[in-house]
C-alpha positions, 0 to 999 in steps of 0.5 A: 279102470282103477279107483284111487283115493288118497288121504294125508294126515299129520303124525298124531295118534288121534288122527287114526280116527280119520283113517277109520272114517276113510275105511268106513267110506270105502266100505260103503262106496265099494260095498265091501263085505264085513269080513274083508272090511274087518281085516282091512280096518285092523291091518290098515289102522295098525300100519298107520299107527306104526307109521305115526309111532315108529316111522315118524316118531310122533312128529306132527310136522311129518305126515302119513299118506294113505292111498287106496287102489281099487282094482277089479280083483283086489283092493290095495292100500299103501301107507307111507311115512317120512321116517328113516325106514326099518329093517323089515327083513329081520323082524323078531318073531312075536310068537317066539317064546322070548317075545311072547311077553313083549308088548310090541312087535305084533303089528306086522305079524297081524298085518301079514295074517289079515292081508293077502299080500304085504310088501315093504318098499322104500326101505320100509317107509312104504307098506303095501297091503293087498286084499283079494276080492272074492 
């Protein structure tokens, strides 16, 4: 039995609030512990932020879809945008000396540290974030 919940938002930064509420509701509904909830909140909002800014280029006519899958042993989020995709195989390393001072480029790095699994599909338009339970 898999629980699935979906939300779709237009690509406006202020809609991140709706994503935060969505995650708050999931925490209550599925009794997620605080550490897991914190990691999910940061990783998922970061990913949605990327989808809005970089994927859909802040175009409010393009949507970002967020789907939650709750399984017995993990909770997975899929974040999908309507953009061009990107080359996720060759991302600059934000910890490299030449990139330390750069403002961007930490989002995916962060997501990989907070989630147990991060997968890119559909040319980078779809990101899967998986968090193990217990």
